[in-house]
C-alpha positions in Angstrom: -11.2 235.2 -14.0 -10.6 238.9 -14.6 -7.2 240.5 -15.2 -6.9 244.1 -14.3 -5.6 246.6 -16.8 -2.4 247.0 -14.7 -1.6 243.3 -15.1 -1.5 243.6 -18.9 1.0 246.4 -19.0 4.0 246.0 -21.4 7.2 245.0 -19.9 10.7 245.9 -21.0 13.2 243.1 -21.1 16.8 243.6 -20.2 18.9 244.2 -23.3 22.2 242.3 -23.9 23.7 244.6 -26.6 26.5 242.2 -27.6 24.1 239.2 -27.5 26.8 237.2 -25.9 25.2 235.9 -22.7 23.6 232.8 -24.3 26.4 232.2 -26.8 29.0 231.7 -24.0 26.9 229.0 -22.3 28.3 225.6 -23.2 25.6 223.6 -21.4 22.9 224.1 -24.0 21.0 221.1 -25.3 21.5 222.0 -29.0 25.2 222.5 -28.6 25.6 219.2 -26.8 23.7 217.4 -29.6 25.8 218.9 -32.3 29.0 218.0 -30.5 27.8 214.4 -30.3 27.4 214.4 -34.1 31.0 215.6 -34.7 30.6 219.4 -34.7 33.0 221.5 -32.7 32.9 225.2 -31.7 34.2 227.6 -34.4 33.4 225.3 -37.4 30.5 225.8 -39.7 27.7 223.3 -40.4 27.6 221.3 -43.6 29.5 218.5 -45.3 32.5 220.7 -46.0 31.9 222.9 -42.9 30.9 225.8 -45.2 28.1 227.2 -43.0 28.2 230.3 -40.8 30.5 230.1 -37.9 28.8 232.9 -35.8 25.3 233.1 -34.5 22.7 235.4 -35.9 22.8 238.8 -34.4 19.7 240.0 -32.6 18.3 243.5 -32.6 15.9 244.9 -30.1 12.6 246.0 -31.7 11.3 248.7 -29.4 8.4 250.1 -31.5 5.0 249.2 -32.8 5.9 248.9 -36.4 5.7 245.6 -38.2 8.9 243.5 -38.9 11.0 245.1 -41.6 9.0 248.4 -41.6 10.9 251.6 -41.4 9.8 255.1 -40.5 9.7 257.2 -43.6 9.2 260.9 -43.1 9.8 262.0 -46.6 7.1 264.0 -48.4 6.7 261.6 -51.3 3.0 262.7 -51.6 4.1 266.0 -53.1 6.0 264.3 -55.9 3.0 262.0 -56.6 0.7 265.0 -56.7 3.0 266.8 -59.2 3.1 263.7 -61.4 -0.7 263.4 -61.2 -1.2 267.1 -62.2 1.2 266.6 -65.1 -0.8 263.6 -66.3 -4.1 265.5 -66.1 -2.6 268.4 -68.1 -1.4 266.1 -70.8 -4.8 264.4 -71.0 -6.6 267.7 -71.2 -4.3 268.8 -74.0 -4.9 265.6 -75.9 -8.6 266.0 -75.7 -8.7 269.7 -76.6 -9.9 271.1 -73.3 -6.7 273.1 -72.6 -5.5 274.2 -69.2 -8.0 274.0 -66.3 
C-alpha cells in the first residue's frame, strides 16, 4: 500500500480563538460523570472546592519549534566571543606571553 506525497500534506485545523466551542457543550461524558459525583458547573474540584474553576486555555502552535521553545534572534554569540577573548587575554597575561 503506497501513499502519494500529496496524501501526506499538512492540514490546518480551524481555530477557535476563544476556545469556547467545547466548553459550552453540556453533553460531554466527563462532565456528566463529575455531576453524578456532586460537582456542579462553576465550582472547583477538591474537598473544599479549591480547584480551578475555568478550563485550561489552548494556544495554536503553528510552527516547527519544540514545545516551550521560543525564537531568539539576539546576537548572544558576540557577547560570548568577547568573554572568551577576555579570558584568553587574562590567561596570556598570567603565563607571561602578553598580548597576541
